C-alpha positions as CSV (number, residue, x, y, z in Angstrom):
1,M,132.7,112.2,84.9
2,N,130.2,109.4,83.9
3,R,127.7,110.7,81.1
4,I,124.4,109.9,82.0
5,I,122.3,108.3,78.7
6,P,119.6,109.9,77.3
7,L,116.4,108.4,77.1
8,L,114.9,108.0,74.1
9,T,111.3,108.7,72.5
10,A,108.2,107.0,74.0
11,C,107.2,103.9,73.1
12,F,103.7,101.8,73.2
13,I,102.5,100.1,76.3
14,T,101.2,96.9,76.1
15,S,98.5,95.4,77.7
16,A,99.7,92.2,79.2
17,A,99.3,91.9,83.0
18,W,101.7,91.5,85.6
19,G,102.6,88.4,86.7
20,A,103.4,87.6,90.3
21,D,107.2,87.3,89.9
22,L,109.6,90.5,89.3
23,L,112.8,90.6,87.4
24,L,115.8,89.5,90.0
25,A,119.5,89.9,89.8
26,K,122.3,87.6,89.8
27,E,125.7,88.0,91.0
28,Y,128.4,89.5,88.9
29,R,131.0,87.1,88.4
30,N,133.2,88.9,85.4
31,Q,130.9,88.6,82.8
32,N,131.5,91.1,79.5
33,I,129.3,94.0,80.7
34,A,130.8,96.7,77.9
35,G,128.0,98.9,76.8
36,W,125.4,97.8,79.6
37,A,123.7,100.2,81.7
38,M,124.7,100.7,85.5
39,S,123.2,102.5,88.3
40,E,123.5,102.7,92.2
41,K,121.7,100.0,94.0
42,L,119.8,101.5,96.5
43,D,119.1,100.0,99.7
44,G,114.9,100.5,100.1
45,V,112.2,98.5,99.8
46,R,111.1,96.9,96.5
47,A,107.9,98.4,95.2
48,Y,105.6,97.4,92.2
49,W,103.2,99.7,91.0
50,D,100.7,97.9,88.9
51,G,98.7,101.1,87.4
52,K,96.4,101.0,90.7
53,R,98.4,100.0,93.7
54,L,102.1,99.8,95.1
55,I,102.6,96.1,95.6
56,S,105.7,94.5,97.6
57,R,108.1,91.8,96.2
58,Q,105.9,88.9,98.5
59,G,102.3,90.3,96.8
60,Y,101.2,92.6,99.3
61,A,99.6,95.8,98.8
62,F,101.3,99.0,100.6
63,T,99.0,101.4,102.0
64,P,101.3,105.0,101.3
65,P,99.2,108.1,102.1
66,S,96.3,109.7,100.6
67,G,97.5,111.3,97.7
68,F,100.8,109.6,97.4
69,T,99.9,107.9,94.1
70,A,97.7,110.6,92.8
71,H,100.0,111.4,89.9
72,F,101.3,107.8,89.2
73,P,100.8,106.6,85.8
74,P,98.0,103.9,84.6
75,Y,100.7,101.4,83.8
76,P,103.2,99.3,85.9
77,L,106.5,100.5,87.1
78,D,109.2,98.4,88.9
79,G,111.6,100.1,91.5
80,E,112.4,101.0,95.0
81,L,110.9,102.9,97.8
82,Y,113.7,105.3,99.0
83,S,114.3,108.4,100.8
84,K,118.4,108.3,101.0
85,R,121.5,105.9,102.3
86,G,121.5,104.7,105.5
87,Q,117.5,104.5,106.1
88,F,116.5,101.2,105.4
89,E,114.9,100.5,108.7
90,Q,113.1,104.0,108.7
91,I,112.1,102.9,105.2
92,S,111.0,99.5,105.8
93,A,109.3,101.1,109.2
94,A,107.3,103.6,107.4
95,V,105.9,101.5,104.5
96,R,105.2,98.8,106.4
97,S,103.4,100.4,108.9
98,A,99.2,101.3,108.0
99,D,99.9,104.8,109.2
100,G,103.9,105.0,108.8
101,N,105.4,108.3,108.2
102,W,106.4,108.5,104.0
103,Q,107.9,112.0,104.2
104,G,110.8,112.1,101.8
105,I,110.2,108.6,100.1
106,R,109.5,108.2,96.8
107,L,109.2,105.5,94.2
108,H,112.7,105.4,92.6
109,V,112.2,103.6,89.4
110,F,114.5,101.4,87.0
111,D,112.2,100.1,84.6
112,V,108.8,100.2,83.0
113,P,108.1,96.5,82.3
114,Q,105.3,96.7,80.0
115,A,106.8,99.3,77.6
116,D,108.1,98.1,74.2
117,G,111.6,98.6,73.5
118,N,115.2,98.4,74.8
119,L,115.5,100.0,78.5
120,Y,116.0,103.5,77.6
121,R,112.9,103.3,75.1
122,R,110.6,102.0,78.3
123,L,112.2,104.4,80.5
124,S,111.3,107.5,78.0
125,V,107.6,106.5,78.6
126,L,107.9,107.3,82.6
127,Q,110.3,110.6,81.2
128,R,107.5,112.0,79.1
129,W,104.7,111.4,82.0
130,L,106.8,113.0,84.7
131,E,107.4,116.2,82.2
132,R,103.7,116.3,82.5
133,H,102.9,115.5,86.1
134,P,105.9,117.0,88.3
135,N,104.5,116.5,91.5
136,A,104.5,113.0,91.3
137,P,106.8,111.3,94.1
138,I,108.3,109.6,91.6
139,S,112.5,109.7,90.3
140,M,114.0,107.8,87.8
141,I,117.4,105.9,88.7
142,P,119.9,107.4,86.1
143,Q,121.4,104.7,84.0
144,I,125.2,105.0,82.9
145,R,126.9,103.3,79.9
146,V,129.5,101.3,80.9
147,R,132.7,101.6,78.9
148,N,134.7,98.7,80.6
149,T,135.1,96.4,83.5
150,R,137.1,98.9,85.1
151,H,134.7,101.6,84.8
152,A,132.0,99.4,86.6
153,H,134.4,99.1,89.1
154,D,135.2,102.7,89.6
155,F,131.6,103.4,89.9
156,L,131.4,101.0,92.8
157,K,134.0,102.5,94.7
158,H,132.3,106.0,93.9
159,I,129.2,104.9,95.4
160,E,130.8,103.2,98.5
161,K,132.7,105.9,99.4
162,Q,129.5,108.2,99.8
163,G,128.0,105.3,101.3
164,G,126.0,103.5,99.1
165,E,125.3,99.9,98.9
166,G,126.6,98.5,95.7
167,V,125.8,98.8,91.7
168,M,123.4,97.2,89.3
169,L,124.4,96.3,85.8
170,R,121.8,95.7,83.1
171,N,122.0,94.4,79.8
172,P,119.8,97.3,78.2
173,E,118.8,95.4,75.3
174,A,117.1,92.7,77.2
175,P,113.3,93.0,77.5
176,Y,112.0,92.9,81.1
177,T,111.3,89.1,82.6
178,A,110.4,87.6,85.6
179,G,112.7,85.6,87.7
180,R,116.4,85.5,88.2
181,S,118.2,86.8,84.9
182,N,121.6,86.7,83.3
183,N,121.0,90.3,82.2
184,L,120.5,91.8,85.7
185,L,123.5,91.8,88.1
186,K,124.7,92.9,91.3
187,L,128.0,94.2,91.9
188,K,129.4,94.7,95.4
189,N,132.6,93.9,97.6
190,A,130.1,92.3,100.0
191,H,127.7,90.3,98.3
192,D,124.2,89.3,100.1
193,A,121.5,86.3,99.9
194,E,118.8,84.8,101.7
195,C,118.4,81.9,103.8
196,T,116.1,80.3,106.3
197,V,116.5,79.7,109.6
198,T,116.9,76.3,110.8
199,R,118.0,76.6,114.9
200,H,119.4,78.5,117.4
201,Y,122.6,78.1,118.8
202,P,122.6,79.1,122.8
203,G,125.6,82.0,123.1
204,K,128.4,81.6,125.7
205,G,130.3,84.5,127.7
206,R,128.6,88.0,127.2
207,N,125.9,86.0,125.0
208,S,125.3,83.5,127.8
209,G,121.4,82.9,128.3
210,R,120.7,84.1,124.7
211,L,121.4,83.6,120.8
212,G,124.7,83.1,119.9
213,A,124.2,82.0,116.3
214,I,121.6,80.5,113.9
215,G,121.7,77.8,111.7
216,C,120.8,78.5,107.9
217,K,119.6,76.7,104.9
218,N,119.5,77.5,101.4
219,E,120.5,76.3,97.8
220,T,124.6,76.1,98.9
221,G,123.5,73.8,102.0
222,E,123.7,74.6,105.7
223,F,125.7,77.1,107.5
224,R,125.9,79.1,110.8
225,I,125.8,82.9,111.1
226,G,127.2,84.2,114.5
227,S,128.0,87.8,113.4
228,G,125.8,90.9,112.7
229,F,123.3,90.7,115.6
230,K,122.7,93.4,117.5
231,D,121.6,92.9,121.4
232,K,118.0,93.4,120.3
233,D,118.5,90.6,117.8
234,R,120.2,88.1,120.3
235,D,117.2,88.8,123.0
236,N,114.9,88.1,120.4
237,P,116.5,86.3,117.9
238,P,114.8,85.5,114.3
239,P,111.9,82.9,114.2
240,I,113.0,79.4,113.1
241,G,111.5,79.3,109.6
242,A,112.0,82.8,109.1
243,T,114.0,84.1,105.9
244,V,117.1,86.2,106.7
245,T,119.3,88.3,104.8
246,Y,122.9,87.9,105.5
247,R,126.5,89.1,103.8
248,Y,129.3,86.9,102.7
249,R,132.6,87.3,101.0
250,G,132.8,84.4,98.7
251,F,132.6,80.5,99.4
252,T,134.3,77.7,101.7
253,Q,135.4,74.6,100.1
254,K,132.5,72.9,100.9
255,G,130.9,75.5,99.1
256,T,128.9,77.3,102.0
257,P,129.2,81.3,102.2
258,R,132.4,82.6,103.8
259,F,132.6,85.1,106.6
260,A,128.6,85.3,106.6
261,T,126.9,87.9,108.7
262,F,123.6,88.5,109.4
263,V,121.8,91.7,108.0
264,R,118.3,91.5,109.1
265,I,115.3,89.6,108.7
266,R,113.1,89.6,105.5
267,N,109.7,91.3,106.4
268,E,106.9,89.3,104.2
269,R,105.1,92.5,104.0
C-alpha cells in the first residue's frame, strides 16, 4: 500500500504577483527520482487561481457558475479542472463555455505557488484552508513518496489499469518556478507533445475526399500524423496554424516522433 505523505504545518504566503508562465513538465528519462513525490496525471483542463479568477494556461479567464469560487482562498493555486477519468472532452466543453455544466468538476490542486517552503509545506497551506472551508470545490492531489524507480513504474501500471493517463514526478524540495522544469517530470508509456499544423494531406480509399493526414512542425522537425483522427476530425480537420496534441512512442533515427497519433486540437481558451 502506498503511503500518503503527511502535509506539514502552514507557512507564510508571499505577495509576489503571478507571471504569465506556469510550471511545465519534461519527460521522465531514467532520472534519479528516489525521494520525489508522485501523483496521478489527471486528464483535465489546467487552471490557475490567482486569488480572484480562474485562468487558463493561455491566460484566459474561465467563467465558472455563480458561487463556484466563493470559498476559494485569497492566494494562488495551480491545478486541474477535473471530474473523473475518461471525461476530458466533457470537462473541456463545460469549462470553456460561458454557460457550461460544471457539475462534478472541482479544482484538483498540486501546488500553492506563492507559499514558502518545500512542496509539502506549500500544500499544507491549502490543507488548513480546506479544513475551515469544507464546501470549497477543491481537492488536493495526493502526493506519494517515491521509494525507487520500480515503485514509480508499479504506480504507473496501477494508474493505467484504472484507466488513468500517467504519473507526475516532482522534486518536493524545488520551489515553484515558471517554464519547463527538470524538477517536474511526466511518466507515461505513451508520451504526448504539441505541434503546429502546416499542411493537409488528402485521404485515399475510405477517406477519399477528406483528410488523410496532417503535416506538423515543432522543435523535433516536420512530420506527418495520419492516425488517431475520428470521422468528424477528417471531415473538419484541424486548421493550418492550429496547435494540436499528439501521442508518440520514442523517436525515429531522424529524430521525429515515432507512431505519432492525433489526440486533440489545443483550445486556446
